[in-house]
C-alpha positions as CSV (number, residue, x, y, z in Angstrom):
1,M,-0.1,0.1,-0.2
2,E,1.3,3.5,-1.2
3,Q,2.1,5.0,2.3
4,N,2.0,8.6,1.2
5,S,-1.6,8.5,0.0
6,V,-2.5,7.0,2.7
7,R,-0.9,9.8,4.8
8,E,-2.4,12.6,2.7
9,T,-5.7,11.1,2.5
10,V,-6.4,10.5,6.3
11,R,-4.8,14.4,7.1
12,G,-7.1,15.6,4.5
13,L,-9.8,13.9,5.8
14,W,-9.4,15.1,9.5
15,K,-8.7,18.4,8.3
16,N,-11.7,19.0,6.2
17,D,-14.5,16.3,7.0
18,I,-13.8,14.9,10.5
19,L,-13.0,17.5,12.8
20,P,-16.0,20.0,11.9
21,S,-18.2,16.9,12.2
22,L,-16.7,15.9,15.2
23,S,-17.3,19.4,16.9
24,G,-20.9,18.8,15.9
25,L,-21.0,15.9,17.7
26,V,-19.3,17.4,21.1
27,E,-22.4,19.7,21.1
28,I,-25.0,17.0,21.6
29,P,-25.5,16.1,25.0
30,A,-25.7,12.3,24.5
31,L,-25.4,11.3,27.8
32,S,-25.3,7.6,28.5
33,P,-28.3,6.1,29.8
34,G,-27.3,5.2,33.2
35,F,-26.7,9.0,33.5
36,D,-30.0,10.3,31.4
37,S,-33.0,7.9,32.5
38,D,-35.2,9.5,30.2
39,W,-33.2,9.3,27.2
40,Q,-35.9,8.2,24.9
41,R,-37.8,11.2,25.4
42,S,-34.5,13.5,25.5
43,G,-33.7,12.0,22.3
44,H,-30.0,13.1,22.9
45,L,-28.2,9.6,22.0
46,D,-30.8,9.6,18.7
47,A,-29.2,13.2,17.4
48,A,-25.6,11.9,18.1
49,V,-26.8,8.6,15.9
50,E,-28.2,10.7,13.2
51,H,-25.5,13.1,13.4
52,V,-23.2,10.3,12.4
53,R,-25.0,8.4,10.2
54,A,-25.6,11.6,8.0
55,W,-21.8,11.6,7.7
56,L,-21.3,8.6,6.5
57,A,-24.0,8.7,4.4
58,A,-22.2,11.5,2.8
59,R,-18.9,9.8,2.4
60,E,-20.5,7.9,-0.6
61,I,-18.2,4.6,0.3
62,P,-19.0,1.9,-2.5
63,G,-21.2,-0.8,-2.0
64,A,-21.7,0.2,1.8
65,S,-24.9,0.4,3.8
66,I,-25.7,2.4,6.4
67,D,-28.0,1.0,9.4
68,V,-29.7,2.3,12.8
69,V,-30.7,-0.9,14.7
70,R,-33.0,-0.7,17.3
71,L,-34.2,-3.3,19.9
72,A,-37.3,-2.5,22.1
73,D,-36.3,-0.5,25.4
74,R,-32.6,-0.9,24.2
75,S,-30.3,2.1,23.4
76,P,-29.4,2.4,19.5
77,L,-26.6,0.9,17.5
78,L,-24.9,2.6,14.3
79,L,-23.8,0.2,11.9
80,L,-21.5,0.7,8.6
81,D,-21.1,-2.1,6.3
82,V,-18.2,-2.1,3.7
83,P,-17.9,-4.9,1.4
84,A,-14.2,-6.4,1.4
85,T,-11.9,-4.9,-1.6
86,P,-11.5,-7.3,-4.4
87,G,-9.3,-10.6,-3.2
88,A,-10.0,-10.2,0.3
89,E,-13.7,-11.9,0.7
90,D,-12.4,-15.0,2.1
91,R,-10.7,-13.1,4.9
92,G,-13.7,-12.8,7.5
93,T,-15.2,-9.7,8.9
94,V,-13.3,-7.0,10.5
95,L,-15.3,-6.0,13.6
96,M,-14.4,-1.9,14.4
97,Y,-15.9,-0.8,17.6
98,G,-16.5,2.4,19.5
99,H,-19.3,4.7,21.1
100,L,-21.3,7.6,20.6
101,D,-22.7,8.0,24.1
102,K,-21.1,10.2,27.1
103,Q,-20.2,10.7,30.3
104,P,-21.9,13.4,32.4
105,P,-20.3,17.1,31.9
106,V,-19.3,17.5,35.3
107,G,-18.1,20.7,36.8
108,G,-15.0,22.5,37.0
109,W,-14.1,23.6,33.2
110,S,-11.2,25.8,32.6
111,S,-12.4,29.1,31.5
112,G,-13.7,29.7,27.7
113,L,-14.4,25.9,27.9
114,G,-17.5,23.5,28.2
115,P,-18.5,20.2,27.8
116,W,-20.9,21.1,25.0
117,T,-18.7,23.2,23.3
118,P,-16.0,22.4,20.8
119,V,-12.7,24.6,21.1
120,L,-9.8,23.8,18.8
121,R,-6.6,25.1,20.5
122,E,-3.2,24.2,19.7
123,G,-3.9,21.1,18.5
124,R,-6.2,19.9,20.9
125,L,-10.1,20.0,19.9
126,Y,-11.8,20.1,23.4
127,G,-15.4,18.9,24.5
128,R,-17.0,16.0,26.1
129,G,-16.8,13.1,24.3
130,S,-14.2,14.2,21.5
131,A,-11.3,11.4,23.0
132,D,-13.8,9.4,24.8
133,D,-15.3,8.2,22.1
134,G,-16.7,10.4,19.6
135,Y,-13.8,10.3,17.3
136,A,-13.6,6.5,17.1
137,G,-16.4,6.1,14.2
138,Y,-14.5,8.7,12.3
139,A,-11.3,7.5,12.1
140,A,-12.6,4.0,11.7
141,T,-14.3,5.3,8.5
142,A,-11.4,7.2,7.6
143,A,-8.9,4.2,7.8
144,L,-10.8,2.6,5.3
145,E,-11.0,5.2,2.7
146,A,-7.4,5.5,3.1
147,V,-6.9,1.8,2.5
148,R,-8.5,2.6,-0.7
149,A,-6.9,5.6,-1.7
150,G,-3.4,4.1,-1.3
151,G,-4.0,1.0,-3.1
152,G,-4.6,-1.7,-0.2
153,A,-6.9,-3.8,0.7
154,H,-9.3,-4.9,3.6
155,A,-11.8,-7.6,4.5
156,R,-15.2,-7.0,4.8
157,T,-15.2,-4.4,7.6
158,I,-18.5,-3.8,10.0
159,V,-18.5,-0.6,12.2
160,L,-20.4,-0.8,15.4
161,L,-21.2,2.8,17.2
162,E,-23.1,1.5,20.4
163,T,-24.9,4.1,22.9
164,G,-24.7,2.8,26.0
165,E,-20.8,1.9,26.8
166,E,-20.6,4.3,29.3
167,S,-23.5,2.5,31.4
168,G,-21.4,-0.8,30.8
169,S,-23.2,-1.6,27.6
170,P,-25.8,-3.3,29.2
171,D,-27.6,-3.7,25.9
172,L,-24.6,-5.1,23.6
173,P,-25.1,-8.9,24.4
174,A,-28.6,-8.7,23.3
175,Y,-27.3,-6.8,20.4
176,L,-24.4,-9.4,19.4
177,E,-27.3,-12.2,19.7
178,H,-29.5,-10.2,17.2
179,L,-26.9,-9.3,14.6
180,G,-24.8,-12.9,14.8
181,D,-25.0,-14.0,11.3
182,R,-24.9,-10.7,9.9
183,L,-21.6,-10.4,11.5
184,G,-20.6,-13.5,10.2
185,R,-17.1,-15.2,10.9
186,V,-15.1,-11.9,12.8
187,T,-11.8,-12.6,12.4
188,F,-9.9,-9.5,13.4
189,V,-11.7,-6.7,15.8
190,V,-10.5,-3.0,16.2
191,C,-11.4,-1.4,19.4
192,L,-10.9,2.4,19.3
193,D,-11.7,3.4,22.8
194,S,-8.6,3.1,24.7
195,G,-5.2,4.8,24.9
196,G,-1.7,4.7,26.4
197,N,1.1,6.5,28.5
198,D,2.2,9.2,25.5
199,Y,1.4,10.3,22.6
200,E,4.5,9.6,20.9
201,R,3.9,5.9,19.7
202,L,1.1,3.4,18.8
203,W,-0.4,1.9,22.2
204,L,-2.1,-1.3,22.6
205,T,-4.2,-2.5,25.3
206,T,-3.6,-6.3,25.8
207,S,-5.5,-6.6,28.7
208,L,-8.9,-5.0,30.4
209,R,-9.7,-5.8,34.1
210,G,-13.5,-7.0,35.1
211,M,-15.6,-5.3,37.6
212,A,-18.1,-6.2,40.5
213,Q,-20.0,-3.7,42.5
214,V,-22.7,-4.1,45.3
215,R,-24.3,-1.4,47.5
216,V,-24.0,-2.8,51.2
217,T,-26.4,-1.6,53.9
218,V,-25.8,-2.0,58.0
219,R,-28.9,-1.7,59.7
220,V,-28.6,-1.6,64.0
221,L,-31.9,0.5,64.7
222,D,-35.2,0.8,63.7
223,S,-34.8,4.6,64.3
224,A,-31.6,7.1,65.0
225,Q,-31.0,7.5,68.7
226,H,-29.3,10.4,70.6
227,S,-25.7,9.3,70.8
228,G,-24.9,9.9,74.6
229,L,-27.9,7.8,75.4
230,A,-26.9,4.9,72.9
231,S,-23.7,4.8,72.3
232,G,-21.7,1.9,74.2
233,V,-25.0,0.1,74.5
234,V,-25.7,0.0,70.5
235,P,-23.4,-0.9,68.2
236,S,-22.1,1.5,65.6
237,S,-23.4,0.9,62.0
238,F,-20.2,2.6,60.5
239,R,-17.8,0.5,62.9
240,V,-19.7,-2.7,61.8
241,L,-19.6,-1.8,58.0
242,R,-15.7,-1.3,58.6
243,G,-15.3,-4.5,60.3
244,L,-16.6,-6.4,57.3
245,L,-14.6,-4.3,55.0
246,E,-11.3,-5.5,56.7
247,R,-12.3,-9.2,56.0
248,I,-12.1,-7.9,52.1
249,E,-9.2,-5.1,51.8
250,N,-5.9,-4.7,53.7
251,S,-6.4,-1.1,55.0
252,E,-2.9,-0.5,55.3
253,T,-1.5,-1.6,51.8
254,G,-5.3,-2.2,49.6
255,A,-4.6,-5.8,49.0
256,I,-7.8,-7.4,48.0
257,L,-7.9,-10.6,50.6
258,L,-10.1,-13.1,49.0
259,D,-8.4,-15.8,46.8
260,E,-11.4,-15.3,44.5
261,L,-10.4,-12.0,43.4
262,N,-6.7,-12.6,42.7
263,V,-5.1,-14.7,40.0
264,E,-1.5,-15.4,38.9
265,I,0.0,-12.6,36.6
266,P,1.1,-14.1,33.3
267,A,4.5,-13.9,32.7
268,N,4.4,-12.0,29.7
269,R,2.0,-9.2,30.7
270,R,4.6,-8.7,33.8
271,A,7.2,-8.4,31.2
272,E,5.1,-6.1,28.9
273,A,4.6,-3.8,32.0
274,A,8.3,-3.6,32.8
275,A,8.9,-2.7,29.1
276,T,6.4,-0.1,29.5
277,A,7.8,1.3,32.7
278,E,10.9,1.6,30.9
279,V,9.5,3.4,28.2
280,A,7.7,6.2,29.5
281,P,9.4,6.2,33.2
282,G,7.2,8.2,35.6
283,A,4.1,8.3,33.3
284,V,2.0,6.7,36.3
285,R,3.4,8.3,39.0
286,S,2.3,11.7,37.4
287,A,-0.9,10.8,35.7
288,F,-2.7,12.1,38.3
289,P,-3.3,15.1,40.3
290,L,-1.9,14.0,44.1
291,H,-2.9,16.7,46.4
292,G,-0.5,18.2,49.0
293,G,2.5,15.5,50.0
294,T,0.0,12.6,49.0
295,K,2.2,9.6,47.7
296,P,0.9,6.8,45.3
297,V,0.4,3.3,46.8
298,A,3.8,2.2,45.5
299,D,7.2,3.6,44.7
300,E,8.3,1.5,41.9
301,E,6.7,2.4,38.7
302,L,6.0,-1.2,37.7
303,E,4.3,-2.5,41.1
304,L,2.0,0.7,39.7
305,L,1.0,-0.4,36.7
306,L,1.0,-4.4,37.9
307,N,-1.5,-2.6,40.4
308,N,-3.4,-0.9,38.1
309,S,-4.0,-4.2,35.7
310,W,-3.5,-7.3,37.4
311,R,-4.2,-6.8,40.7
312,P,-8.1,-6.1,42.7
313,T,-8.4,-3.2,44.2
314,L,-11.6,-1.5,45.8
315,S,-13.0,2.0,45.9
316,V,-15.7,3.1,47.7
317,I,-17.6,5.3,45.1
318,G,-20.7,6.2,47.0
319,G,-22.7,6.3,50.4
320,A,-25.7,7.2,52.3
321,G,-26.7,7.8,55.8
322,L,-24.2,10.0,56.7
323,P,-25.5,13.7,56.4
324,A,-23.5,16.5,55.5
325,P,-21.0,17.9,58.7
326,D,-22.6,21.1,59.1
327,E,-26.0,19.1,59.4
328,A,-24.5,16.1,61.4
329,G,-26.0,16.4,65.3
330,N,-25.1,14.0,68.2
331,V,-27.1,11.2,66.6
332,L,-26.4,7.5,66.7
333,R,-27.3,6.6,63.0
334,A,-29.8,3.6,62.1
335,E,-27.8,2.7,59.4
336,T,-24.9,3.3,56.6
337,T,-25.0,2.2,53.3
338,L,-21.5,2.4,50.9
339,A,-21.5,1.5,47.2
340,L,-18.3,-0.6,46.6
341,S,-16.7,-0.9,43.3
342,F,-14.3,-3.8,42.9
343,R,-11.8,-3.8,39.3
344,L,-11.0,-7.8,39.2
345,P,-7.7,-9.1,37.1
346,P,-8.7,-9.8,33.2
347,T,-8.9,-13.6,34.0
348,A,-10.7,-13.6,37.3
349,D,-14.2,-15.2,37.0
350,A,-16.5,-12.2,37.7
351,A,-19.2,-14.0,39.1
352,A,-17.2,-16.0,41.4
353,A,-15.5,-13.2,43.0
354,L,-18.7,-11.2,43.5
355,K,-20.1,-14.3,45.2
356,A,-17.5,-14.2,47.6
357,V,-17.5,-10.6,48.2
358,E,-21.5,-11.3,49.3
359,N,-20.7,-14.0,51.3
360,V,-18.2,-12.4,53.3
361,L,-20.5,-9.0,54.2
362,T,-23.3,-11.4,55.0
363,T,-21.8,-14.3,57.4
364,D,-20.9,-13.9,60.9
365,V,-22.0,-10.1,60.9
366,P,-20.6,-8.7,64.2
367,Y,-23.6,-8.0,66.7
368,S,-25.8,-10.0,64.1
369,A,-26.7,-6.6,62.7
370,T,-28.9,-6.5,59.5
371,V,-27.1,-6.4,56.3
372,E,-28.7,-5.9,53.4
373,L,-26.8,-6.2,49.5
374,S,-28.4,-4.2,46.4
375,G,-27.2,-3.1,42.9
376,T,-25.4,-6.1,42.4
377,E,-23.3,-6.0,38.9
378,H,-20.1,-7.8,37.6
379,A,-18.5,-8.0,34.3
380,D,-15.3,-10.0,33.5
381,G,-12.4,-8.9,32.1
382,W,-10.2,-9.3,29.1
383,N,-7.2,-11.1,28.4
384,A,-5.8,-10.3,24.3
385,P,-4.6,-13.6,22.7
386,E,-1.0,-13.9,21.3
387,S,-0.5,-12.0,18.2
388,A,-0.5,-13.7,14.9
389,P,2.6,-13.0,12.8
390,W,0.6,-11.0,10.3
391,L,-0.3,-8.5,13.1
392,A,3.3,-8.7,14.8
393,G,4.7,-7.6,11.4
394,A,2.1,-5.2,10.8
395,L,2.7,-3.5,14.3
396,E,6.5,-3.1,13.6
397,Q,5.7,-1.5,10.3
398,V,3.4,1.4,11.5
399,S,6.0,2.2,14.6
400,A,8.8,2.5,11.8
401,G,6.5,4.2,9.3
402,V,4.0,6.2,11.4
403,F,5.2,7.3,14.4
404,G,9.1,6.5,14.4
405,E,8.9,4.5,18.0
406,P,8.5,1.1,18.8
407,W,4.8,0.2,19.9
408,R,4.3,-0.6,23.2
409,S,1.7,-2.5,25.4
410,V,-0.1,-1.7,28.7
411,G,-2.7,-3.4,30.8
412,L,-6.2,-1.2,31.1
413,G,-7.3,-0.8,34.7
414,G,-10.6,0.0,33.5
415,S,-13.5,-2.2,31.8
416,I,-14.7,-2.6,28.6
417,P,-17.5,-5.1,28.4
418,F,-17.8,-5.6,24.9
419,M,-13.9,-6.9,24.5
420,G,-15.2,-9.8,27.6
421,L,-18.1,-10.4,24.8
422,L,-16.5,-10.4,21.7
423,G,-13.1,-12.5,23.2
424,E,-16.1,-15.3,24.2
425,K,-17.7,-15.4,21.6
426,Y,-14.9,-15.2,18.5
427,P,-12.2,-17.0,20.4
428,E,-10.0,-17.0,16.9
429,A,-10.1,-13.3,16.3
430,Q,-7.2,-11.1,16.8
431,F,-7.6,-8.0,18.6
432,L,-6.2,-4.7,18.3
433,V,-7.8,-2.5,21.4
434,T,-5.8,0.8,21.0
435,G,-6.9,5.0,20.6
436,V,-6.0,8.3,21.4
437,L,-6.6,8.9,25.0
438,G,-3.4,9.7,27.1
439,P,-2.8,10.1,30.8
440,D,-4.1,13.3,30.4
441,S,-6.8,13.7,28.4
442,N,-9.4,14.2,30.9
443,A,-11.8,11.4,30.0
444,H,-14.8,11.7,32.4
445,V,-13.5,14.6,33.9
446,P,-13.6,18.5,33.2
447,D,-11.4,19.7,30.2
448,E,-11.7,16.4,28.3
449,W,-9.5,16.8,25.1
450,L,-8.4,15.0,22.2
451,H,-4.9,14.8,20.8
452,V,-5.5,15.6,16.8
453,E,-1.7,14.9,15.5
454,H,-1.9,11.6,17.4
455,A,-5.7,10.8,16.4
456,Q,-4.2,11.0,12.8
457,R,-1.4,8.8,13.3
458,V,-3.8,6.4,15.0
459,T,-6.1,6.5,11.9
460,E,-2.9,6.0,9.8
461,A,-1.9,2.9,11.5
462,V,-5.1,1.2,12.0
463,A,-5.3,1.4,7.6
464,H,-2.1,-0.4,7.5
465,I,-3.2,-2.7,9.9
466,L,-6.5,-3.6,7.8
467,D,-4.5,-4.0,4.9
468,A,-2.3,-6.3,6.7
469,H,-5.1,-8.4,7.9
470,A,-6.9,-8.3,4.5
471,R,-3.1,-9.8,3.0
472,G,-2.8,-12.3,5.7
């Protein structure tokens, strides 16, 4: 494939076609269903789908079809189906993934910036959904157009853009089942919803952690009582809950104590983490705005990487029953509720992990206090298969020809439920999980931004890798 034609096509598309339309997409407050229970009436997800659908229709890719798929009471799905170039019809289906739903806007955006206000400044496109993950459908389509412009080849390709990823992709299993025959034999999956530790090279995500969530309530009274009269007689619901958590997590180190939540870290993933620590020293330590003299959990970069990718963690993400300090009277409260979020190693059994947590929280409860569990949820992680020779060779090619730096891989601490679903459904497929997010892209928080130059290079790299897949 002629490299200059690919590069010129990608850059031209980004400048003249993608950035204007992506800016329009930023303006749409397409909150994920988990953050907008009235999404069907508000119509923002539908508006985002229609915005991108119209852009795709204007591309006029030969033989391509565009469909909006809707299952009852589920958020919509946008599909672009592009036939294989001549000679690549037997290479199966390439499935390219992204999502159009967004995280909430949250407050605290810098002056002149806002979640629904696209601002292009010094090579950065600011706005919610610019990097996570509105660009993905545009980049996938541009890569396909660049392959054709450069005289390359690609297999039949389906670009799938869902609208529930930020809510945990609850509708995706049903859509995969519904579209099973249409997708056919998926041999290559490209996910453009990830990133890495810098903007100098192509980063591959080789594993994703699973997750388990539960809300636990400890109840000790039928009604709150005067703390001076009741304390020392009635146990504190907070203390009981704190004791239950100590069975799960070492409060000094953060280590999770349950066997069901731990796995042995594979040697190849440990080696990858060591290589990442070497090529991007300090990237993890400096990725987050630690306050004052706060230190990270470990001193060594390698340990931080492994903690974030292959070791389980617990985050208390919410609570109830605790009044604000300026409203707190001298009361022994009747109950305490905490929302617990566990990140699990990629190969851990999420269902077994959640069951183990539930058992610990409800067995031999101190003082026989009442424990109620609700809001349970779990999803398995994902561990990439070994790269086929064609993919390994293509990665070396784009490292030299597109980035000028060696590619690196990293385990992602978050979850993309779609990858676990696809890994189970298509065990023979190869995976390219990559993207534009960097350590300071501000996904989910104020001032989210897209590194335009890096997005162009990722798009160009994907075009070359699609060609390599088609040629085998």
